[in-house]
N, C-alpha and C positions, 0 to 999 in steps of 0.2 A: 687272473693276476695281470694279464696283459693290459686289460682296461685300466686297472689301478696304476700301472706303470705309466701308461700313456697319459692318463688324466693328470697325474702328479707332475709330470714333466711339462705338460702344456700349461698347468697352473703357474708354475715357476716362470716359464717363458713369458706368459702374458703379464704377470706381476712385474717382471723386470722391464718390459716394454712400457707398462703404465706408469711406473714409478711409485715409490712407497707412499707418497702423499695423495695419490689419486683417490677420489671418492668411489665407494662401492654402491652402485645405484639401488640394489635390492636391500641393502643394510645401511640406512641413512647415517647411523652413528659410526660407521667403520670407514677407515681408509685402507688402502692395500696392505699397509704394514700390519693392521689389525687382522686382516684376512690370513696373512702368512703366519702370524703368531698363533692364531687360533687353530688353523689346520695343522701346523707343525706340532703343537701340543697334543692335539687329538691323535695324530699318527703315533707319537711316542707312547701315549696312554694305551692305545689299542695294542701296539706291539708288546707292551709289557705284560699284558694278560696272557698272551700266547707264549712268549719267551719264558715266563716264570710259571706257566701252568697255574696261574693265580685263580683260586676258586671263589673269591669274594670281591665285592666292589671296592675300589679305592679311588681317591681323588686324583684329578689331573694336576700336573705341575703348574707353577705360576708361569705366566707369559714371560719370555725373555726380554731383557732390556737391550734389544738389538735393533738395528735399522740398516737400511741401504744394502750394500753388498754383503755385509756380515749376516744380516737377517736372511737374505736369499740363500747363502751357503748353508746356514743352519737349517732352513726349511728343506733344502735338497738332501742334506745328510740324513734328516729324520725320515724323509720319504724313502730313501734308499734302505735305511735300516729296517723300516716296516716291511718292504718287499723281501729283504733277505730273511727276516724272521718268519714270514709266512711261508716262504719257499722251503726253508730248512726245518720247519716244524713237523712233528709226527702227525699223520692224518687223524689219529684218534686222540690228540691232545685234549685234555679236559680243562676248561677254564671258564671263568664267569662270562655270561652274556646278559643282555638286558632287554631283548625282544622275544615275544613268544614264538614258538614254532621252529627254533633253530635246530637243525639236525646234528650239527657238530660245532664245537667252539671255533675250529679253524675256518670252516665254511662261513660261519656267522661273521667273523671279523674281516675276512676277505671281502665278503659281499658289502658289509656296512661301510668299510673304508673306501671301496670303489664308488659307492653312491655319495658318501660324504665329499670325496675329492672331486667327483664329477660336477656336483652342484657348485662347489666353491671355485672350480675351474671356470665354470660359466660366469661366476661373479667377477673373477679376475679379467676375463676377456671383455665383459661388459664395462669394467672400469677402464680398460685399455682403449675401448672404442671400436667401432665396426661391429659386424655381426658375429656373435659367438658361434662356435661350431656346435651343431646339434648332436645329441647322443643317438645311438642306433635304436631302432624300434624295439628289438628284443630286450635290450638293456633298460629302456624306458619302461616297458611293461613290468619287468622285474622290480624296478624302483617304485612304481605306483603300488605294486603289490606289497612291497616292504612297508611303505608309508601307511597304507590303509589297514593291512592285516597285522602289521607289527607295531609301529609307533602308536597308531590310534586305537589299538586294542588295549592299551595300558590305561590304568586309572588316571594317569597324568593328562590324558586327552581332555581338552576343554570344549570339544565339539559336542554340545549337549542341546537338547530341546525340551521344553516343558511337557510336550505331548509327543507320542511316537510319530516319527516322520521317516520317509524313505527317500534316499538320494541314490541315483545311479550314475556310475562313471563308465564311459564306453570309449574304447579306442577304435577309431574308424579305419585304421590301417592294419589291424591285427585282430585275431580271435581272442579278445580280452574284454571282459565286462565285469563290473563289480556292483553289488547291491549293498549299500551302506544303510543300516537301520539305526536311526538316531532316537535317543530318549534322554532321560535324566541320568542314565548310566553311560559308561564309555561306549562308543559306537561298536556295533557288531557287523562285520563285513564278510560277505560270502562272494566267492568267485563264480557268480552266476547272474542270470537276468530273471530270477524268479519273482513273480508277482508284479504289481503295479508300483510305479515310483512317482512321487510328486514333482521331482525335478531330475533332469538328466543333464549331465555335463559330458560333452563329447568332443572329440577332435583327434588328430594324429597323436600317437602315443608320446612322441618326444615333446610335443607341446603340452599335453596333459601333465607329464612328469614335472615340467618346470612350473606350470601354473599351480599345481597342487602343492608345490614347495614355495608358492607365492613369489615366483620369479617372473612370470609372464601373466597377462590377462587370461582368463578362462576362454578357450577357443569358441565354444558354442554352448548356450544354455537354453533348454526348453523346459516349460513348466514353471514352477514357483522359483522365481529369481532370488527370493529371500534365502533359500537354502544354500545357493551358491555364494551369496554374500556372507552368510553365517560361516561358511568354510573359510573364506578370506579373512574374516575378523577374528576367528578363534582357533585356527588350526596350527598356529606357530608352535613348533615342538619345544617343550620345556623339559 
């Protein structure tokens, strides 16, 4: 929860420094105001599932017609409400989640919102200018795991290959490696280094985290470069 609190505050601070009209480099169609509206709506959407113990999916609210200082205040209020909701919830609250492997509804939403906010905090700092603050190694490893074994285990994943292929992801500063088996079906990822891989993407965990979310170039690629390019072209989460 501390990470979610810190990342949300840092996002708001960077957005305020950048200004609402600043372009967001990783999202060419967005300005900072779009980033705040999106993240603020997501925070309220997530909090609602936990607060209401909602067992089924429901749509997000419309983006607010706010800008400038009013938009920043709205974002900060939603972030605070999310933190309060998660902290006050019963540990065994049952609610809807959307990624496989979640041990609890509360744990799922706390984790998901921490990573959602961290990536968009990086976006806000990139829009502000200067070097964005890196995430910690352990947090980055968890985020890569969520992306590979959560988001891209769903049928929505567009990372597909006509024939079976194997991609390996390796953090060079942590005991963390993933083997991603690609085919015409959704990727199947294991937390291991079993078997041969046709391509390996490697680098410090914090860089891998952002590159796999298409915020930074891939740190290092060995083997078939086309598989790394396939990821860049098709891995956007939908």
